[in-house]
N, C-alpha and C positions, 0 to 999 in steps of 0.2 A: 165678633169675627171681622178682621180687616178685609174690606172688599171695595171693588169699584164696579159700577154698572155701565154697560155699553148702551148708548142711545143710538138711533139711526145714523148710519155712516157708510163709508165705502169699504172696499176690500181690506180687511185687517186680519192678521194671523197671529196666534200665539206660537212662538218658535223658540227652540233651544238653539245654541250657537251653531251646531252642525248643520242646521237647515237655513240659516240666515244668509242672504245674498250679499250683504255688506257687513262682513264680520267685524271690521275695524270700528264701525259706528256702534254696533251692539256692544262690543268690548268697552268702548269709551263710556257708554251709558251706564254699564255695570260698574266700571271703575269709579266714576264720579259718585256713585251711591254707596260704595263700599261693598257691593255684592260680589260673590264669586263669579268668575268668568262663565261658569256653566249656568248661571241663573237665566231663566226664560224671560223674554220680553215680548213686546209687540212690534210687528212690522206693518206699517200703514202705507198703503199704496196711494200716492198722490194727495191724500187728505180726505176731508169729509167726515172724519171720525169725531164723536163726542163721548167723553167719559165723565161720569158723575161719581165722585168719591163718597162712599158711605161713611168711611172712617178716614182720619188723617193719615198722611204718609209723606213721602217725598218722591219726586219724579225727575228724570233727566231726558231731554229730547235731543237726538243727534241725527245724523244722516242728511236727508233732504232739508231744505230751508224754505220757509214760507211764513204765512201769518198763523201763529199758534197762540191762542189766548187762554189765560187762566182767570176765570170770573171776569171776563171782558178786558183784562189787561194783557199786554203783549208778554209772552213768556220768553226769556232768553234761551238761546240754544247752547248746548254743550256746557250746561251748568246744572248742578243739583239744586232743586227748589222745593221748599216745604209746601205741603198742600193741606189745607184745613178740611175737616169734615163738611160734606155738602158742596165742596168746590166742584166746578165744571171746567173741564179741559177740552177745548175745541180746536180742531185742525182745519185750517183753510187750505186752499190749493197749494201744492208745492211749486215754488217758482224756480228752484234750482235742485237738480237731482230728481229722483223718482220715488224713493222710499224713506219715510220717517222711521226712526227707531225710538221706542219708548221703554225706558227702564223704570221700575218701581222699586223703592227701597225694600229689600228682602226678597225680591224676585216675584214672579207670578207663579202661583201654585196651581197650575192647570196643565192639562194635556195639550200637545201641539194640535191646533185645530183652527179653522176659520171661525170668526166671531159673528154672532147675529145680534140684532137689537134686542135688548132686554137681558142679555147674558150677564151673569155676575161672576167676577173673578176675585179670587182671594189672594192675599199676599203671603209670602214666606216671612220668617222671622228676620228682622233687621240685624245686621252684623255691626253692632255698636251704634252710638247715637251721634257721633261726629262724622262729617264727610271727610274722606281722605284727600290729601293734596295730590292732584294729578298734574304732573309736569309735562307730559307728552301732549303737544298741541293737537287739537282735533283737525282732521282734514276738512277743508272747505268743500261744500257741496258743488257738484258739477254744474257748469253753465251750459244749458241745453243748446246754446248757439255756437259752442266750441266743440271741436272733435274730441272724442275719447281716445287716448293713446295707451295701448297695452302692449307690453313686450312679450314676445313668444320665443320659445326654443323649439328645435326640431323634434317632432314626434316619432314614434317607433316605425311608422310607415312612410316617413318623409323620403327615405332612400328610394322608394318606388316611383318618385316623380322627378321629372327633369328640372334643371336649374331655373328654367323659365317659369315653371309653375310656382316654385317657392318665391321667386322674385315678384311675381304678380300678387301672391298672397300677402306679402309683406311690404309692398310699395303702393298698390292701388287702394283707393278709399273704398270702404264698405259702409252700408247704411243698416242700422238696426231695424229689422223687420217688425211690423206690428204683430206678426204671428209668433213672436218670442214669448216664452213663459218662464216659470221658475225652474223648468227642467233644462232649457237651452236657449241661448241667445242666437237667433237665426239672422244671418247676414245677407243682405241683398246687394246686388251689383252685377258686374260682368262675370258670368260663370267661368270657373277654372276648368281646364282640360283634364278630364279624369282618365283619358285613354292610356296614358303611360302606365298607370298603376294596373289597369286591367290587363294590358299586354304582359307586364312583368309577372302577374299572377298566373299566367299560362291558362287563362280561362277558368280557373278554379273559382268556386263560389266563395265569397268572403266568409270568414269564420268569426263567430262572436268573440269579443275580447273584453276584458275588464275595463271599466271606465273610471276616471277620476275627474273631479271638478277642474275645469280649465282645459280639458282636452278639446282640441279643435278638430271636429269630424269633417270629413269631406265626402258627402253622399253623392249618389249618381247625378244629382242636379248640378254639381259643381259649385254649389253655394255653401260656404262653411257654416257650421253650427258649433257654438261654444257650449260645452256641458256646464250647467250650473248646479246649484245645491240639490235640486230635486231630480237629478239625472238618473236614468236606469242604471242597474249594476253592470250591464254589458251592452255592446252595440256592434253591429256588423260593418258599419262604415269605417274606413280607415282613419286613423288618427295621424294627421299630417303635422300638427304642431300642438304645443301646450302653452297656455298663457301662464306667465310667471305668477306665483301665488300672491305676491304683494300687489299685483295689478288687477287681480280678478274682481276685487270689490268694486272697481271702477265700472266694469261691465254690468254689475248688478245694479248700478245707479244710472246707467244710460237710458235715455228715453227712446221709444220707437220714433224712427225718422232721424235720429242723431247719427252723425258721421263717426265711424270707428276706424282707427288706423292700427294695424298689427305690425309691430316693428320686430324684425328678426335680427 
């Protein structure tokens, strides 16, 4: 049975594409290995993971960048690499970006779940023995010293706010809060004035509305929250903006304390 064993490490999840926060990186890992885009992989937060391969396979690491070693030798990023039985793959701290993505040839045949030390993961069947040619260049990992820039369009409740509120949302800098999680990126900064929407609603209680990833919610605190992959199905806070789909992966790689600019 093809398998890899997890040794003590940091927060790591087995995820399908719909739950991944940086979809482009997981797509790249699967493409490099010839896996279908739906193949499950690993999302590794910041590093600290160690994998021991019981059987041989091939891996590709994308997303965040740091020191990743295979049997003590530096592993190249954004490239499919053969792995021999008994090999050990170790992830050092991520220096750029927040989340590593690990694809295994054939995909990981496991339910979406957090991993614990000692867990054994099995592989799916490889789709061929040769790696495909991937011509689309991988996106470089984010420099934590530089702002993350994400473009936004107006959300369904944007009309309830005056022009000044929208201007502040899209021109003032925000800081990614350490209270952010896989459900939402919480932004810290100077709170926006939510009175305009409250007056427009005529004092009525907000109604739950469907949410999509990238929705920029404006709760009573006046501090925006960007819905991410693990967001709830509905929310009562108004949606003032929506992050463009092609920029949402950048938010998933931003670090707590990193500056975020929303461009309207």
